[in-house]
N, C-alpha and C positions, 0 to 999 in steps of 0.2 A: 364475818371471819375473824376480824381483828379482836372484837370483844370476846368471842368464844375462845380464841386462843389464849387470851390473857386470863380469863376466868378459870380455865382448866389447868393452869400451869402450877407445878410445885414451887417454882420460883417466878412469881408473876411480875417480872420486870420487863419494861420496855427499855432495852439496852440501846444506848445512843452512840451514834457515830457523828462526831463534829470535829472540825479541824482545829479550831481555836476556842479559848474561853472568851468571856466578855471583855477582858483586858487585851485580847489579841495574842495571848501566849499560846504556843502550839500545844495541842493535846495528843495528836496522833504520832508526832515525831516522824521517824523513818518507817513506821509500820504501814504496810499496804492495806488498801481496802479489803483485799482478799484475806489477809491474815486476821483482820479484825472481825470480819464476818465468820471466819472459821472458828475463832476463839469464842465468840458469843454463841454460835450454834452448839459448840461442844459444851458450853456452860448451861445449855438448856433454855436459852432465850426463846420465849414464845413469839415475840415481836421485836422489831428493831425500829428505832427512830433515826431518821437521816436529816441532819440540819442543812438545809440548802440556803438559808439566809446569809447574806454577805457579811453581816455583823460578826458571824462566827466562822468566816472563811469558806462558806459553802457556795455551791453552784448547783443548778439543776442536773448537771452531768454526774454529780456525786450520787444522786438518787438513782439515776439510770445504771451506774456502775454497780451499786449495791444490788439492785433488782436483778441484774444479770448473773449474780453470784449466789442468790438464795431464793427459796420459795416461801420464806417466812413472811407474814404480813408486815408491811412497811408503813410507817407514819412519815409523811413529809412535814417537816417543821420549817415554816417560813411565814411571812406576813401575807396571808391570802385575803384579798378584798374583792375579787371579781370572779364571776362564774367561769370565765375562760381559763383562769388559773386552776380551777378544779379539773377541767378537762385535760389540761396539760399534766397535772399530777397523776391522773389516771393513766395517761399514755406513757408516763415515765416509770410506772410500776407501783404507784402508791396504792395502799389499801385503806388508808386513813389520812385525814388532812387536819392540820392545826387551824382552828378558828379562834382568834383572840378576842374575847368579849370586850376588853378594854379599848380596843382599837376600832371597833365597828359600831356604827349606830345600831340600835336594837333592831330596827326593821331590816337592815342589811344582814345582821347576824342570823335572824330567823330565815331570811330568804336563802342564805348560803347553806344553812343546815338542810333545808329542804332540797336544794339543788345537789348537794353532796349525796344525800340519800338516794336521789333519783339516779345518780351515777354509780350507785353501789359502793360509795366511799363512806367510811365511818367518820362522822364529825367528832373531832377531838377538841372539845370546847374548853378553852383555858380561861379560868376565872380567878379573881383575887378578892371578891367581896360578895356579901349576901345579895346585894342588889343585882349582880350579874347572873346569879343562879336562878332567882325567882322567875317563873314563867317561861323557861326554856321549852320550845316545842320539840316533840319527838325525843324527850329526854331518855326514854327507855332504849332508844337506838343509838345513843351518844355515849362517848366517854366524856365525863365531866371531870376536868383536871384542875386541881388547885395548884397554881404556881406559887411556890414558896419564895420566889424572888420577884423583883420588879423589872418589867421590860423597859421602863423609861430610864433606867440606869444601866441598860444592857445586861441585866441580871447580875449586877455587881453587888446590889443590896437587896434587902427584903426582910420580911418578918421571920424567916426561917420556918421550920416545920410546925411551929406553934400556929401559924396561919392555917395549915391543913387541919390541925386538931380542932381549931376554933370553928372552921367552916364545915366540918364533916356532917353535923346534923342537917344543915341546909342542903348539902349535896345529896344526902340520903333521902331527904324529904322531897327532892325534885323528881324522884323516880328514875334517876340516872341508871342507865344500863350497866355502867362500869365506873365507879368512883375511883379516881387516881390522884395520888399526890406526886407532884412533879418538881424537880430541881431542888438543889440544896440538901439532898440526902447524902450526907458525907460519910456515914459509917454504917456497917452492917447492923449495929445496935439500933440506930435511928430507923433503918428500913424495917426491922422486925417490930419496932414500936408502932409504926404507922399501920402495918398490916394487922397487928393485934388490936388496934383501935377500931378497925372496921373498913379500911380501904381495901378495894379489890386488887389493885395493882399500883405499881410505882414506876415512874420514869426516872431512870438514873443514867447520868451521862458522865460528868467530869470525874466523879470519884472512881468509877470503873475504868476510865481511860487513864487515870493517874496512878492506880494501884500498882504496886510492884508484882503482885501475885493475885490474879483474878480468882484462881481456884481457892486460895485461902480466904479471900474476902467473902466469897459465896458460901464456903463451908462454915465460916463464923456466923454468917446470917442464918444458915440452917439451924445451927445450934441455938442461937438466940431465939429464933422463932419457936423451936421445939420447947424451949424453957418457958416461954410466955404462953404457949398454947399446947399443953401436953397431949391433947386429943388429936393433934395433927399427925403425930408420929405413927 
């Protein structure tokens, strides 16, 4: 459901709800969860990401609240290391779960991918290097997402979208069901560039939460993508 929704979307963005950035600065301000869900739905979001990790001010209750307000497929973003966390994610309303390759021993990552699929959760496998991409099991049923930032600095630093462009051939060769570029996508022009390069979807959080006008941001993206891919119109 998660992958199909993203693949078929005119704007294939996983639009993110997170309370703070990596520096602890507020992102949602006085906006309610309901208003954010409404705005993203009106913007045509095919999927939402909900950051429940405490680094970004999240809690499991945030996922439950979003799930109560939408039928869109939801990604839970947190540090999942145990099978019981997958069952909890499912019970809170998640359709997909973040599995961070850099945090997990390879055997544990493979086990959690299989366990997630058994629960009908889409594994959203986050990678930052070729070595993390090679040999992923069930890649065709996974989102393989290149994180343009580094989790060991709470996503304050990273290689930027050049990492996504550099790793795209490896992601495509893995047989990934849905290649995604995630984080650090700061402008509509950057978003259009990544999709034109060959990514199926993008995870965009901070820039959408900080923009003064979501409608204008997305309209600019549409124009940029049409300009780089005239056959899309």
